[in-house]
C-alpha positions as CSV (number, residue, x, y, z in Angstrom):
1,M,-14.2,-10.8,17.2
2,G,-11.4,-13.3,17.4
3,N,-9.9,-13.9,13.7
4,K,-10.8,-16.1,11.2
5,E,-8.4,-19.3,10.8
6,F,-7.3,-21.3,7.7
7,K,-10.2,-24.2,7.1
8,N,-8.7,-27.1,5.0
9,L,-10.8,-28.3,1.9
10,D,-12.4,-31.0,4.6
11,E,-13.1,-28.7,7.1
12,Q,-14.3,-26.5,4.5
13,I,-17.2,-29.7,4.2
14,S,-17.7,-29.9,7.1
15,I,-19.1,-26.8,8.0
16,L,-20.7,-26.5,4.7
17,R,-22.6,-29.7,5.7
18,Y,-23.7,-28.7,9.1
19,K,-25.0,-26.0,7.8
20,G,-27.1,-28.8,6.0
21,L,-25.7,-28.6,3.0
22,V,-26.2,-31.7,0.7
23,I,-22.9,-32.4,-0.7
24,N,-23.6,-35.6,-3.1
25,D,-19.7,-35.8,-4.7
26,E,-17.7,-34.6,-2.1
27,E,-14.2,-34.7,-4.5
28,Y,-16.2,-32.5,-6.7
29,A,-17.1,-30.5,-4.2
30,K,-13.3,-30.4,-3.1
31,K,-12.6,-29.2,-6.5
32,V,-14.9,-26.7,-7.0
33,L,-13.3,-25.1,-3.3
34,L,-10.7,-25.3,-4.1
35,R,-10.5,-23.7,-8.0
36,E,-12.9,-21.3,-6.6
37,N,-12.0,-20.4,-3.3
38,Y,-14.6,-21.6,0.1
39,F,-14.9,-17.6,0.2
40,F,-16.4,-16.5,-2.5
41,I,-18.9,-19.5,-3.1
42,N,-20.0,-19.2,0.6
43,G,-21.1,-16.3,-0.6
44,Y,-23.2,-17.3,-2.5
45,R,-25.1,-18.9,0.4
46,H,-27.8,-16.5,1.9
47,V,-30.4,-16.9,-0.7
48,F,-30.5,-20.7,0.2
49,M,-30.4,-20.0,3.8
50,K,-34.0,-20.8,5.7
51,S,-33.7,-17.0,6.9
52,A,-31.8,-14.2,7.8
53,N,-31.8,-15.0,11.8
54,N,-31.8,-19.1,10.8
55,K,-28.7,-19.6,9.1
56,V,-29.2,-23.3,7.8
57,F,-29.8,-24.1,4.1
58,I,-33.2,-24.5,3.0
59,E,-34.2,-28.7,3.0
60,G,-32.5,-30.6,0.2
61,T,-30.0,-27.7,-1.1
62,T,-27.4,-28.9,-3.3
63,F,-23.4,-28.2,-3.6
64,E,-24.5,-27.5,-7.1
65,E,-27.5,-25.7,-6.9
66,V,-24.9,-23.1,-4.8
67,Y,-21.8,-23.4,-7.2
68,S,-24.7,-22.5,-10.0
69,L,-25.9,-19.6,-8.7
70,F,-22.1,-18.8,-8.6
71,L,-21.4,-19.6,-12.4
72,F,-24.5,-18.0,-13.0
73,D,-23.6,-14.4,-11.7
74,R,-19.6,-15.1,-13.4
75,E,-21.5,-15.3,-16.6
76,F,-23.9,-12.7,-15.9
77,R,-20.9,-10.6,-14.7
78,N,-18.8,-11.2,-18.1
79,I,-22.3,-10.3,-20.3
80,I,-22.4,-6.7,-18.3
81,F,-18.6,-5.9,-18.1
82,K,-18.2,-6.2,-22.1
83,N,-21.1,-4.3,-22.6
84,L,-19.6,-1.6,-20.5
85,L,-16.4,-1.5,-22.3
86,I,-18.6,-0.9,-24.7
87,I,-19.9,2.1,-23.5
88,E,-16.4,3.5,-21.6
89,N,-15.1,3.1,-25.4
90,N,-17.7,4.8,-26.8
91,M,-17.6,7.9,-24.1
92,K,-13.9,8.3,-24.0
93,S,-14.4,8.1,-28.1
94,I,-17.5,11.4,-27.9
95,I,-15.4,13.4,-25.2
96,S,-11.7,13.0,-27.0
97,Y,-13.9,15.0,-30.1
98,Q,-15.6,16.9,-28.3
99,L,-12.6,18.6,-26.4
100,S,-10.5,18.4,-29.3
101,K,-12.2,20.0,-31.6
102,K,-12.7,22.5,-29.4
103,Y,-9.3,23.2,-27.3
104,G,-7.3,21.4,-29.2
105,Y,-5.1,18.0,-29.6
106,K,-1.7,18.5,-27.3
107,E,-2.1,17.6,-23.6
108,N,-1.1,21.4,-23.4
109,D,-4.1,22.8,-25.5
110,Y,-6.4,20.9,-23.8
111,L,-5.4,19.8,-20.8
112,K,-5.3,24.2,-19.7
113,T,-7.9,25.0,-16.4
114,K,-9.6,27.1,-18.5
115,N,-10.8,25.0,-20.7
116,F,-12.3,23.3,-17.5
117,S,-15.6,24.4,-15.6
118,R,-14.9,27.7,-14.2
119,D,-17.2,27.0,-11.0
120,P,-14.6,28.7,-8.0
121,A,-16.3,25.2,-6.4
122,K,-14.7,22.9,-8.5
123,S,-11.6,24.7,-9.6
124,R,-9.5,22.5,-6.2
125,Q,-11.0,18.9,-8.3
126,V,-10.3,20.1,-11.9
127,N,-6.6,21.0,-10.5
128,D,-6.8,17.5,-9.0
129,L,-8.2,15.8,-12.0
130,I,-5.4,17.2,-14.2
131,K,-2.3,15.7,-11.9
132,K,-4.3,12.7,-11.8
133,M,-4.4,12.8,-15.8
134,K,-1.1,13.2,-15.9
135,R,-0.1,10.6,-13.6
136,Q,-1.7,7.8,-15.5
137,V,-0.2,8.5,-18.7
138,R,3.1,8.3,-17.2
139,V,2.6,5.2,-14.9
140,N,0.3,3.7,-18.0
141,G,1.5,5.1,-21.1
142,C,4.6,2.8,-22.0
143,Q,1.7,-0.5,-22.2
144,H,0.7,1.5,-24.5
145,A,1.8,1.3,-28.7
146,A,0.0,4.3,-29.4
147,T,1.4,6.6,-26.5
148,V,5.0,5.2,-27.0
149,H,4.7,6.2,-30.7
150,Y,3.4,9.6,-30.3
151,I,5.6,10.3,-27.8
152,T,8.6,9.2,-29.5
153,N,7.7,10.8,-32.8
154,Y,5.7,13.6,-31.9
155,G,6.4,15.1,-28.0
156,Y,2.9,14.7,-27.2
157,I,-0.7,12.3,-27.1
158,P,-3.7,13.5,-28.8
159,L,-6.4,13.2,-26.5
160,W,-8.1,10.1,-28.9
161,V,-4.9,8.5,-28.0
162,M,-4.6,9.5,-24.1
163,V,-8.1,8.1,-23.1
164,K,-7.5,5.0,-24.0
165,V,-4.8,4.7,-20.6
166,L,-7.3,6.9,-18.2
167,S,-9.5,4.8,-16.1
168,F,-13.7,4.8,-16.0
169,G,-13.2,6.9,-12.7
170,I,-11.3,9.5,-14.3
171,V,-13.2,9.7,-17.4
172,S,-16.5,10.0,-15.4
173,E,-14.8,12.7,-13.6
174,L,-13.5,14.6,-16.7
175,F,-17.4,14.4,-17.8
176,S,-18.4,16.2,-14.1
177,V,-15.9,19.2,-14.2
178,L,-16.2,20.3,-18.4
179,K,-18.1,23.4,-19.2
180,R,-22.1,23.5,-19.0
181,E,-21.8,23.5,-22.9
182,D,-19.3,20.9,-23.5
183,Q,-21.2,18.6,-21.0
184,V,-25.0,19.4,-23.2
185,A,-22.7,18.6,-26.9
186,I,-21.7,15.2,-25.0
187,A,-25.2,14.3,-23.2
188,D,-26.9,15.2,-26.5
189,I,-25.7,12.4,-28.2
190,Y,-27.1,10.1,-26.2
191,D,-30.3,12.2,-25.6
192,L,-29.9,12.7,-22.1
193,E,-29.9,15.8,-19.5
194,V,-26.2,16.4,-18.0
195,D,-27.4,15.6,-14.5
196,E,-28.1,12.4,-15.9
197,L,-25.3,11.6,-17.1
198,I,-23.4,13.1,-14.5
199,M,-25.6,10.3,-12.1
200,Y,-24.6,7.6,-14.3
201,L,-21.1,7.6,-15.5
202,P,-20.0,6.8,-11.7
203,I,-22.3,4.1,-11.5
204,L,-21.2,2.6,-15.1
205,A,-17.7,2.8,-13.4
206,N,-18.4,1.3,-10.5
207,Y,-20.2,-1.6,-12.0
208,R,-16.6,-1.5,-14.4
209,N,-14.6,-2.3,-11.5
210,L,-16.5,-5.0,-10.0
211,C,-16.6,-6.7,-13.1
212,A,-13.5,-6.6,-13.4
213,H,-12.5,-7.4,-10.1
214,E,-15.2,-10.2,-9.9
215,D,-16.8,-9.6,-7.1
216,I,-21.0,-10.4,-6.2
217,V,-22.7,-8.4,-8.6
218,Y,-26.1,-10.3,-9.1
219,E,-27.5,-8.2,-6.0
220,N,-25.3,-5.4,-5.7
221,K,-26.8,-2.4,-4.2
222,T,-25.5,1.7,-5.8
223,Q,-24.7,4.0,-3.4
224,R,-27.0,6.1,-4.7
225,S,-30.4,5.7,-6.8
226,I,-31.2,6.8,-9.8
227,D,-34.6,8.9,-10.8
228,N,-37.2,7.5,-12.4
229,T,-37.5,6.9,-16.6
230,I,-39.5,5.4,-18.8
231,Y,-38.5,3.0,-18.4
232,H,-40.3,2.6,-14.7
233,Q,-43.5,3.7,-15.9
234,M,-43.7,1.5,-19.4
235,L,-43.2,-1.4,-17.3
236,K,-45.6,-0.7,-15.1
237,I,-43.3,-1.9,-11.7
238,E,-44.9,-1.9,-9.1
239,K,-44.4,0.9,-6.2
240,M,-44.2,0.8,-2.1
241,D,-44.5,4.0,-0.4
242,D,-44.9,5.6,-3.6
243,E,-41.8,4.7,-4.7
244,Y,-40.9,2.2,-7.2
245,I,-39.6,-1.2,-6.0
246,Y,-37.0,-2.1,-8.0
247,G,-34.5,-0.3,-10.7
248,K,-34.2,2.4,-8.3
249,N,-30.6,1.2,-6.7
250,D,-30.5,-2.6,-8.1
251,L,-28.8,-4.6,-11.0
252,F,-31.8,-3.5,-12.6
253,A,-31.0,0.0,-12.2
254,L,-27.3,-0.3,-13.6
255,I,-29.6,-2.2,-16.9
256,I,-32.0,1.1,-17.2
257,I,-28.7,3.2,-17.2
258,I,-27.0,1.0,-20.0
259,R,-30.0,1.1,-22.1
260,Q,-30.1,4.2,-22.7
261,L,-26.5,4.5,-23.8
262,L,-26.1,1.7,-26.3
263,S,-27.4,0.7,-29.5
264,N,-31.4,-0.9,-29.9
265,Q,-29.3,-3.6,-31.6
266,E,-27.3,-4.0,-28.9
267,V,-29.6,-4.1,-26.5
268,C,-31.2,-6.4,-28.0
269,N,-28.2,-8.7,-27.9
270,L,-27.8,-8.1,-23.6
271,T,-30.9,-8.6,-23.2
272,E,-30.9,-12.3,-25.1
273,E,-27.6,-13.2,-23.4
274,I,-29.1,-12.9,-20.2
275,N,-32.7,-14.4,-20.9
276,H,-29.8,-17.7,-22.2
277,A,-28.4,-17.3,-18.5
278,L,-31.2,-17.0,-16.4
279,T,-32.5,-19.7,-18.7
280,N,-29.7,-22.2,-17.6
281,L,-30.0,-20.6,-14.1
282,E,-33.2,-21.6,-13.7
283,Y,-33.2,-25.3,-14.7
284,N,-30.1,-26.3,-12.4
285,L,-32.5,-24.3,-9.4
286,K,-34.0,-27.4,-7.4
287,T,-35.1,-25.6,-4.2
288,I,-36.0,-21.3,-4.6
289,P,-37.7,-20.5,-7.7
290,L,-36.4,-18.2,-10.3
291,L,-38.4,-15.2,-8.9
292,K,-36.2,-15.6,-5.5
293,I,-33.3,-14.3,-7.8
294,L,-34.8,-11.9,-10.0
295,D,-36.2,-9.6,-6.9
296,R,-32.4,-10.0,-5.5
297,M,-31.9,-8.6,-8.8
298,G,-34.3,-6.5,-8.6
299,F,-35.8,-7.3,-12.3
300,P,-39.2,-7.4,-12.1
301,E,-41.1,-10.2,-14.2
302,N,-41.1,-8.5,-17.4
303,W,-37.8,-7.2,-17.2
304,K,-37.2,-8.1,-21.0
305,D,-39.6,-5.9,-22.6
306,I,-37.2,-3.1,-21.6
307,E,-35.8,-3.8,-25.0
308,H,-39.0,-3.0,-26.8
309,I,-39.7,0.7,-25.1
310,K,-38.6,3.4,-27.3
311,K,-35.3,5.4,-27.4
312,R,-36.7,8.8,-27.5
313,I,-34.4,9.7,-30.7
314,D,-32.9,6.4,-32.0
315,E,-29.5,5.7,-33.8
């Protein structure tokens, strides 16, 4: 495979035109490519191609249309990101409360291995996790006023402060190695089964990282499928080979997870913002229908009705 060579802006424009993209304002296109990066703009071309084999743009596709999808994904990513931060903060608060109440508030108390799963198969993971937590405090602790304050004035960091410097990935792993009774106490707050929460947290942590690094989100697939939920059933999502075609390992699966972890009002706010972003995108699409984008996202046409499906326990 040959090496990819640097292409200047004129060459980038030529490549796009060669593939059939209409560029009405060349100077505008150059400014966008310089500011946003050709590689990332190019990542949104696939849905506008005639086919997977015929990698030529659908006739009439404009640069502005492709860029509108790029901007939609950015807006969508920001919407998801801020809601993931809410979930992350809530999860950290709940875990720190449960463990501090039961095991104490100093590192020497709550980081004892006996406070975690006694499953021999998880003993190494527990020890590694404790080391990771201590390392994140050493690396990130000096950047947070609260951790510096406790270390300087008290000589220890309570768990409700420590969690602030822990990544969502670490928190996800932490939950997976807690004692079963602690997992149940935490999962009950969300009216979820422990195994559901164990499945959901790594997916949330992964999307958090995707959003933070401005990766393409709208057509991202999760590494594993989530289990069927009441939301799949109530939305009457179509099945193929006895499996739901949406909401399993796609972006709508993430929405289903988020629906179960946020309050009803937060979910209403989320769906309104997503709907607004989709409406703007639809206005800018000329050569493809919005349904094509929704399909790539894994969104059924009635996706917004998810906000009306009652949680088993409301706040």
